[in-house]
C-alpha positions in Angstrom: 131.9 62.4 156.9 129.9 58.9 158.2 129.9 55.6 156.5 127.3 52.7 157.6 125.0 53.1 160.4 121.3 54.3 160.5 119.8 56.8 157.7 118.8 60.2 159.5 115.1 60.6 160.1 115.1 63.3 157.0 116.1 60.5 154.8 113.6 58.0 156.1 110.6 60.5 155.3 112.0 61.4 152.3 112.0 57.4 151.1 108.4 56.6 152.5 107.2 59.9 150.4 108.8 58.5 147.0 107.1 55.2 147.8 103.9 57.0 148.0 104.0 58.7 145.2 105.3 55.6 143.1 102.1 53.9 144.6 100.1 56.7 143.8 101.1 56.5 140.1 100.7 53.1 140.1 97.2 53.1 141.3 96.6 55.5 138.6 97.8 53.7 135.6 95.9 50.6 136.8 92.5 53.0 136.7 93.7 53.8 133.3 94.0 50.6 132.0 90.9 49.1 133.7 88.9 52.3 132.5 90.4 51.4 128.6 89.6 47.7 128.9 86.0 48.3 129.9 85.8 50.3 127.1 87.4 48.1 124.5 84.9 45.3 125.8 81.8 47.8 125.6 82.8 48.9 122.0 83.6 45.2 121.3 79.8 44.1 122.4 78.4 46.9 120.8 80.2 46.3 117.6 79.4 43.0 117.8 75.5 43.8 118.5 75.5 46.2 115.6 77.1 43.7 113.0 74.3 41.2 114.4 71.8 43.6 113.6 73.1 44.8 110.3 73.2 40.9 109.2 69.7 40.4 110.7 68.4 43.4 108.9 70.1 42.6 105.4 68.4 39.2 105.7 65.1 40.3 106.6 65.1 42.6 103.3 66.0 39.5 101.4 63.3 37.6 102.5 60.7 40.5 102.7 61.8 42.2 99.5 58.8 41.2 96.6 61.6 40.8 93.6 60.7 40.7 90.2 57.5 38.3 88.5 57.9 34.8 88.7 58.5 32.7 85.6 55.4 31.5 83.5 54.3 27.5 84.2 55.5 28.4 88.1 52.4 30.2 89.9 52.8 27.9 92.7 56.6 28.5 92.7 56.8 25.1 91.0 56.3 23.5 87.7 53.9 20.6 87.5 54.5 18.1 84.9 52.5 15.0 83.8 52.2 12.4 81.3 54.5 12.2 78.5 56.5 14.9 80.6 54.1 17.8 79.4 54.3 20.9 81.7 50.7 22.5 83.2 50.6 26.0 81.8 50.2 28.9 84.3 50.6 32.9 84.4 53.5 33.9 86.1 53.5 34.8 90.1 53.5 38.6 90.3 55.8 39.9 92.3 55.3 40.0 96.0 52.1 37.8 95.7 51.5 34.2 97.4 51.8 31.3 94.9 48.9 29.7 94.3 48.8 25.9 94.5 48.1 23.5 91.8 44.8 21.7 91.0 44.4 18.7 92.9 44.9 15.7 90.8 42.2 12.9 90.0 42.0 10.1 92.5 44.1 7.8 90.5 46.8 10.0 89.8 49.8 10.4 92.4 50.7 13.9 93.3 54.7 14.0 93.8 56.0 17.5 94.8 59.6 18.0 95.1 61.8 20.9 96.4 65.5 20.8 95.0 68.6 22.8 95.4 70.8 21.6 92.2 73.9 21.9 94.7 72.6 19.5 97.2 74.3 15.9 96.7 71.1 14.0 98.3 68.8 15.7 95.6 71.1 13.9 93.3 71.3 11.0 94.9 67.3 10.7 95.3 67.2 11.4 91.4 69.7 8.7 90.8 67.7 6.0 92.8 64.4 6.8 91.8 64.5 8.9 88.8 63.7 5.9 86.5 60.4 4.8 88.6 59.3 8.6 88.5 59.8 8.8 84.7 57.5 5.5 84.2 54.8 7.1 86.2 54.9 10.0 84.1 55.5 8.1 81.0 52.2 6.5 81.9 50.0 9.2 83.1 50.0 7.5 86.9 51.7 10.4 88.4 52.5 14.1 88.4 55.7 15.7 89.7 55.8 19.6 90.5 59.5 20.3 90.9 60.4 23.8 93.3 63.6 24.9 92.5 65.4 26.4 95.7 69.0 28.1 96.3 69.7 27.3 100.1 73.1 26.6 99.5 73.7 29.8 97.3 76.9 30.3 99.6 78.4 27.2 99.2 80.0 27.3 95.8 83.3 29.4 96.3 81.6 32.7 95.4 79.8 31.9 92.3 76.4 31.8 93.7 76.1 27.9 91.7 72.8 27.1 93.7 71.3 30.5 92.7 72.2 30.3 89.2 71.1 27.0 88.5 67.4 27.6 90.2 67.5 30.7 87.9 68.7 28.6 84.4 66.0 25.8 85.6 63.1 29.0 86.0 64.4 30.1 82.3 63.4 26.9 80.7 60.4 26.7 82.9 59.1 29.7 81.0 60.4 29.1 77.6 60.2 25.4 77.2 58.4 23.7 79.3 57.9 20.3 78.2 61.7 20.3 78.2 62.0 20.7 82.2 62.3 17.3 83.6 64.9 16.6 81.2 66.8 19.6 82.1 66.1 19.0 85.6 67.5 15.4 85.3 70.9 16.9 83.4 71.5 19.5 86.1 71.4 16.4 89.0 73.7 14.0 86.4 77.2 14.4 87.2 76.6 17.2 89.9 79.0 19.9 90.7 80.2 19.1 94.5 79.3 21.5 97.4 82.3 23.8 98.2 83.5 23.6 94.2 82.6 26.9 91.9 80.0 24.7 90.0 78.9 25.0 86.5 79.8 28.1 84.6 76.3 29.8 82.7 77.8 28.3 79.7 77.7 24.8 81.2 74.6 25.4 82.3 73.6 26.5 78.5 75.5 23.5 77.5 73.3 20.8 79.9 70.1 22.7 78.4 71.2 21.7 75.0 71.8 18.4 75.8 68.3 18.1 77.4 66.7 19.2 74.0 65.9 22.5 75.3 63.8 24.8 72.5 64.1 28.4 72.5 68.1 28.0 72.9 68.8 31.4 72.4 66.5 33.0 74.5 67.2 30.6 77.3 70.9 31.3 77.1 69.7 35.2 77.2 67.6 34.5 80.1 70.5 32.5 82.2 73.1 35.1 81.1 70.8 37.7 82.6 70.0 36.3 85.5 66.2 37.3 84.9 64.6 35.3 87.7 67.3 35.4 90.5 65.3 38.0 92.5 62.3 35.5 92.0 64.4 32.5 93.0 65.4 34.2 96.3 61.8 35.1 97.0 60.9 31.6 96.2 63.5 29.9 98.6 62.5 32.4 101.3 58.7 31.4 101.3 59.9 27.8 100.8 61.9 27.6 104.5 59.3 30.1 105.8 56.3 28.3 104.8 54.0 26.8 104.8 54.4 24.9 101.4 51.1 26.0 99.1 48.3 23.5 99.0 49.9 21.2 101.9 50.0 20.8 105.7 53.6 20.4 105.9 55.2 23.6 107.8 58.3 24.5 105.9 61.7 23.2 103.9 63.9 22.1 106.5 66.0 20.3 104.1 66.9 19.2 100.8 65.2 17.3 99.0 61.9 17.8 100.5 59.6 15.3 99.1 55.8 15.1 99.4 53.5 12.5 98.0 49.6 13.2 98.1 50.9 16.1 100.7 52.5 13.5 102.9 56.1 13.9 103.7 58.7 11.3 102.8 61.0 10.8 105.4 63.8 8.9 103.8 66.6 7.1 105.3 70.1 6.9 104.0 70.7 5.7 100.3 67.2 6.8 99.0 66.6 3.2 98.4 64.2 2.6 94.9 62.2 0.2 96.6 61.4 2.3 99.6 60.1 5.4 98.0 57.9 2.9 95.5 56.3 1.4 98.6 55.8 4.8 100.4 54.5 6.1 97.1 51.9 3.0 97.2 51.0 3.5 100.6 50.4 7.5 100.5 48.3 6.5 97.2 46.3 4.2 98.2 44.2 1.1 96.8 43.0 2.7 93.4 46.6 3.9 92.8 48.1 0.3 93.4 45.4 -1.3 91.2 46.2 0.7 88.5 49.7 2.3 88.5 49.6 2.3 84.7 46.3 3.7 83.9 44.3 2.6 80.9 44.2 5.0 78.5 41.3 7.2 77.4 39.2 5.5 74.8 39.8 7.4 71.7 36.2 8.2 70.1 34.5 6.7 67.2 32.5 7.4 64.4 
């Protein structure tokens, strides 16, 4: 028996062979890992692309779906309100039809249009700071306001779709109690729910309709509970954000509120200063409106 010394040639050959075999096995293992990693990456990319395509498909379907008919008195996708808050009566917009612009105002009556989401904090701030001026103009007949409820913040209410439900409630009032619309609009923008909250329940929407003096309350409540005009709200929202806005040269709604005065967009600053909006209205309306901000009532015929 020999201890120490150099290993025999056969022993060295055996060691080299074992090393080569282990190296071969390691190379094969790395190749398998690389193939598996590439397959995972490819699968993730394909899966991600498919997920994006599915989302796009759903969005396109939502945008192109004609939905149901619109509410009465909103053929332009908005409701036009004039002197003493009386709403202009129109038929309903047929499913899939393009909105019909409202008739032009007389030269001395300003045309204000408002695209509003009832969860939008800036919309509430605009109403708070400028609502009194708008009311005064409506009461005197110096202006009309056309209100377009849309729902761009539907996903921002903890899953309750408050923006969509509030716009649907507004549509219900437009159809069933149109002359109460402005007061209901104001009620929705007073003490607003915050974005990210659950918003108002349907019962609370009905309570605000009651406080606003809405007539046909039972029918309005049923309309709200049924979500009767939700498909129209979705379609009207898609039309607003894809544009163009009916009867104007404004391409589309890119933020809320979007405010137009005689077709010209009001590019507001932070705070919605009431004087800033009033000056914009006077400039957009021109000299005739400035001199006749409170029109002379139409004379009553005498015998």
